[in-house]
C-alpha positions in Angstrom: -229.5 12.6 -111.7 -228.9 12.3 -107.8 -232.4 13.0 -106.9 -233.6 10.4 -110.0 -231.4 7.6 -108.6 -232.7 8.6 -104.4 -235.9 10.7 -105.2 -236.7 10.3 -101.2 -233.2 11.4 -99.5 -233.1 13.9 -97.1 -229.6 14.8 -97.6 -230.0 15.6 -101.5 -232.6 18.0 -100.4 -230.7 19.9 -98.6 -227.9 20.2 -100.5 -230.3 21.7 -103.8 -231.9 23.6 -101.0 -228.2 25.2 -99.9 -227.4 25.5 -103.7 -230.6 27.3 -104.8 -229.5 29.5 -101.4 -226.1 30.4 -103.6 -228.3 31.4 -106.4 -230.2 34.0 -104.1 -233.0 31.7 -105.7 -235.3 31.5 -102.9 -237.9 29.7 -102.8 -237.5 27.1 -104.8 -234.7 26.6 -101.5 -237.7 27.1 -99.5 -239.5 24.3 -100.8 -236.5 22.0 -100.8 -235.8 22.7 -97.3 -239.5 21.9 -95.6 -239.1 18.3 -98.7 -236.2 18.1 -95.8 -238.0 18.1 -92.5 -240.4 16.0 -94.1 -238.5 13.2 -94.8 -236.3 13.9 -91.7 -237.8 16.0 -88.5 -234.6 15.6 -86.3 -232.3 16.7 -89.3 -230.5 19.8 -88.5 -229.4 21.2 -91.2 -233.1 20.9 -92.7 -234.8 23.8 -90.2 -231.5 25.5 -90.5 -231.6 25.6 -94.5 -235.8 26.7 -94.4 -234.5 29.9 -91.6 -232.5 31.0 -93.7 -233.8 30.8 -97.0 -236.9 32.5 -94.6 -235.2 35.6 -93.4 -233.0 36.2 -97.3 -236.9 36.7 -98.1 -236.2 40.0 -96.6 -238.8 40.4 -94.5 -239.0 41.2 -91.1 -242.4 38.7 -90.8 -240.8 36.0 -92.4 -237.6 36.8 -90.2 -239.7 36.4 -87.1 -240.5 33.1 -89.1 -237.3 31.9 -89.4 -236.2 33.0 -85.7 -239.9 31.5 -84.3 -238.8 28.1 -86.6 -234.8 27.9 -84.8 -235.4 28.2 -81.9 -238.5 25.5 -81.3 -236.3 22.9 -83.4 -233.4 24.1 -80.4 -236.2 23.3 -77.4 -237.4 20.0 -79.0 -233.8 18.8 -78.4 -231.9 20.0 -81.6 -229.3 22.2 -79.9 -226.4 22.8 -83.1 -224.5 26.1 -82.7 -225.2 26.6 -86.1 -228.5 26.6 -85.1 -228.2 29.0 -82.3 -225.7 30.9 -83.9 -228.1 32.0 -87.0 -230.8 32.6 -84.8 -229.0 34.8 -82.9 -228.3 36.8 -86.5 -231.9 36.4 -87.2 -233.7 37.1 -84.1 -230.8 39.6 -82.0 -230.7 40.2 -78.5 -234.4 38.9 -78.7 -233.7 35.5 -79.4 -231.4 35.2 -77.4 -232.8 36.3 -74.6 -235.6 33.8 -75.0 -233.0 30.8 -75.8 -231.4 31.6 -72.4 -234.4 32.0 -70.6 -235.4 28.3 -72.3 -232.0 26.8 -71.2 -232.2 27.6 -67.4 -236.4 26.7 -67.4 -234.3 23.4 -68.6 -231.6 23.4 -65.9 -232.2 19.9 -63.4 -233.2 21.7 -60.3 -231.3 20.6 -57.4 -233.0 18.8 -55.2 -234.1 20.1 -51.6 -231.9 19.9 -48.5 -235.9 19.2 -45.8 -235.5 20.6 -42.5 -232.2 19.9 -42.1 -230.5 21.6 -38.9 -228.5 25.5 -40.0 -225.5 24.1 -40.7 -223.1 26.4 -38.0 -221.3 29.7 -40.6 -218.0 28.9 -42.0 -214.9 30.7 -40.1 -213.7 33.5 -41.4 -211.5 33.9 -44.3 -208.4 35.7 -45.0 -209.3 37.9 -48.4 -209.3 35.8 -52.0 -206.7 36.6 -54.5 -208.5 38.6 -57.4 -210.8 36.9 -59.2 -210.4 35.9 -63.2 -213.7 38.0 -63.9 -211.8 40.9 -61.9 -208.8 40.5 -64.1 -210.6 40.5 -66.8 -212.3 43.8 -66.2 -213.2 46.4 -68.9 -209.3 47.7 -70.5 -208.8 51.2 -69.1 -207.6 54.2 -71.1 -203.6 53.2 -71.1 -205.3 49.7 -72.2 -207.0 50.5 -74.9 -203.6 52.7 -76.1 -202.3 49.8 -76.5 -203.5 48.6 -80.2 -202.9 50.4 -83.1 -202.4 53.9 -82.2 -203.2 56.9 -84.7 -199.1 57.4 -85.2 -198.9 53.3 -86.6 -202.2 53.2 -88.3 -200.2 56.1 -91.1 -197.7 54.2 -91.1 -199.9 51.2 -92.6 -201.6 53.3 -95.0 -198.7 55.3 -96.5 -199.6 58.2 -97.1 -203.2 57.5 -97.5 -206.0 58.9 -95.3 -207.5 56.5 -93.0 -210.8 58.5 -94.3 -209.7 57.9 -97.9 -208.4 55.0 -97.8 -210.5 51.9 -99.1 -211.8 49.3 -96.5 -209.4 46.7 -97.6 -206.3 48.9 -97.6 -207.5 50.1 -93.6 -208.2 46.4 -92.4 -204.3 45.9 -93.9 -203.4 48.9 -91.6 -205.4 47.9 -88.5 -202.6 44.5 -88.9 -199.9 45.6 -89.0 -198.8 47.1 -85.9 -201.2 44.5 -84.3 -198.6 42.1 -85.6 -195.4 43.7 -85.5 -196.6 43.9 -81.1 -197.3 40.0 -81.8 -194.0 39.1 -82.2 -192.4 41.3 -79.7 -195.0 40.1 -77.0 -196.5 36.8 -77.9 -200.0 35.8 -78.5 -201.3 37.6 -74.8 -200.7 40.9 -76.7 -203.6 39.4 -79.1 -207.0 41.8 -78.9 -210.6 41.1 -79.6 -211.4 45.1 -81.4 -213.1 46.6 -83.3 -211.5 49.4 -85.6 -214.2 51.7 -87.0 -213.1 53.3 -90.5 -213.7 57.2 -89.9 -215.7 59.0 -91.8 -214.4 62.1 -94.7 -214.5 65.2 -92.1 -217.1 67.5 -92.4 -217.2 71.1 -94.5 -215.9 73.5 -92.6 -214.0 71.0 -89.5 -210.5 71.8 -88.4 -210.2 68.2 -86.6 -209.5 65.4 -88.1 -211.4 62.1 -87.3 -210.4 59.8 -85.0 -209.4 56.4 -85.0 -212.9 54.6 -83.7 -210.9 51.7 -81.6 -214.0 49.9 -79.0 -212.9 46.6 -77.5 -215.1 43.4 -77.7 -213.6 40.9 -75.9 -216.8 40.6 -73.7 -218.3 39.5 -76.5 -217.0 36.0 -77.5 -218.9 34.4 -74.0 -222.7 33.7 -75.0 -225.2 34.4 -77.7 -226.5 36.5 -75.4 -223.4 39.3 -75.2 -223.1 38.8 -78.9 -225.9 40.0 -79.3 -226.1 42.6 -76.8 -222.8 43.5 -78.3 -223.3 43.3 -82.5 -226.5 45.6 -81.5 -224.3 48.4 -79.6 -221.4 48.8 -82.7 -224.8 48.6 -84.7 -225.0 51.9 -83.3 -222.0 53.3 -82.9 -221.0 52.0 -86.8 -224.3 54.6 -87.6 -223.4 57.3 -85.1 -219.9 57.8 -86.1 -220.8 57.6 -90.0 -218.6 54.8 -90.5 -217.1 53.9 -93.4 -216.0 50.4 -92.8 -215.0 48.5 -89.6 -212.8 45.5 -89.2 -212.6 42.8 -86.1 -209.7 41.4 -84.8 -210.5 38.5 -82.3 -207.7 36.2 -81.4 -209.8 32.5 -81.5 -208.4 31.5 -77.9 -210.7 33.9 -76.1 -214.0 33.0 -78.5 -216.1 30.3 -76.2 -219.0 31.3 -79.1 -219.4 31.0 -81.6 -217.0 28.4 -82.2 -217.1 29.2 -85.8 -214.1 26.5 -86.9 -216.0 23.1 -85.0 -217.0 20.2 -87.0 -216.3 21.5 -90.6 -214.4 20.3 -93.3 -211.4 20.6 -94.2 -212.0 21.8 -96.9 -213.3 25.1 -94.9 -211.5 25.1 -92.0 -208.0 23.8 -93.4 -205.8 24.2 -89.9 -205.8 22.1 -86.9 -209.0 22.8 -83.9 -206.3 23.8 -82.0 -204.4 26.2 -83.4 -204.8 29.4 -82.2 -204.0 32.5 -84.7 -206.3 35.8 -84.9 -209.7 36.4 -86.7 -210.4 39.0 -89.2 -213.9 40.7 -90.0 -213.9 43.6 -92.0 -217.1 44.9 -94.0 -218.4 47.8 -95.2 -222.1 48.9 -96.2 -221.9 46.9 -99.4 -218.5 43.7 -98.6 -217.7 41.3 -96.0 -215.0 39.3 -95.5 -213.1 37.4 -93.0 -209.4 35.9 -93.0 -208.3 33.5 -89.8 -204.3 33.6 -89.7 -202.3 31.1 -87.9 -199.8 32.4 -85.3 -197.8 30.5 -83.2 -195.4 30.7 -80.2 -193.4 28.5 -79.0 -192.3 27.1 -75.2 -188.6 29.2 -76.2 -190.9 32.4 -76.9 -190.5 32.3 -80.9 -193.1 34.0 -82.8 -194.2 33.2 -86.2 -197.0 34.1 -88.1 -198.4 31.4 -90.4 -200.6 31.0 -93.5 -203.5 33.7 -93.4 -207.0 32.0 -95.1 -209.9 33.9 -96.2 -213.0 32.5 -95.1 -216.6 31.8 -96.4 -218.4 34.6 -94.0 -221.0 32.9 -94.4 -220.3 30.3 -91.9 -216.9 31.8 -90.4 -218.6 35.6 -90.0 -218.2 35.8 -85.9 -220.2 39.2 -85.9 -224.5 39.3 -87.5 -223.7 42.6 -90.1 -223.5 45.7 -88.5 -223.9 48.1 -91.6 -227.1 47.7 -93.3 -227.2 46.0 -96.5 
């Protein structure tokens, strides 16, 4: 009835394309996305819907076509977080590299100084204090050990062995010591880390599989760093034959992708400035995303707030780490 009342509404075609995608009717979604773009060539969601439909076809050539479509839209001035995020998911490092090259080429060039006399060399300065970048250098082995240890994980899992636990139990076992440390040390203790659930020990092996723990704080600086980190983690998960992976990231550490921005209250029920912990848990056949609001008063009192399950299609921080 909505389409009958407004046959030329690009918004209705966009919404119906999204509905078709959720019903796995990809061909119909692609048709509606094309109609949406034809009616409103500057409407960002039309390109998002079409690229999503192309990628959902599961063909490498169509995924490349989706990446080209998104890059073309961005180059025409429709820079949008959702388009960039989808492009990184679809095109990986290649898309991120091309996007960075476009942004550098489009950046304004500073005017030339002309033939001015050379300025005298600046006076010698005292050694500067360590920079913020230096302070955020990759964690040492000692720093990495502050996350869930084998002992704390076993406490979270109870009698279950890490490789035998269902992925959701493994995720809960990893979360428990993180929250315990937060209550003791505050928001600064929250990590940006991935835990790989170990595979069962091989027959005849005398050693128990160890917990895979990888710091990923640098991943959330830009599309390029995110794509590089995702590729690295995909390789590590395959190498370790990991059963599942759990990603924990403090919201305040994320510069990209800011998945919570410009969302409706029904999608993101928290204040935009709220801090807390994202948890993305995925295995070969499942994927879930949660956010837990965490607060710390000026007096240092820490409290754990509401935990909400989010739509992974909208709020996943990382591309898939396992082949489906």
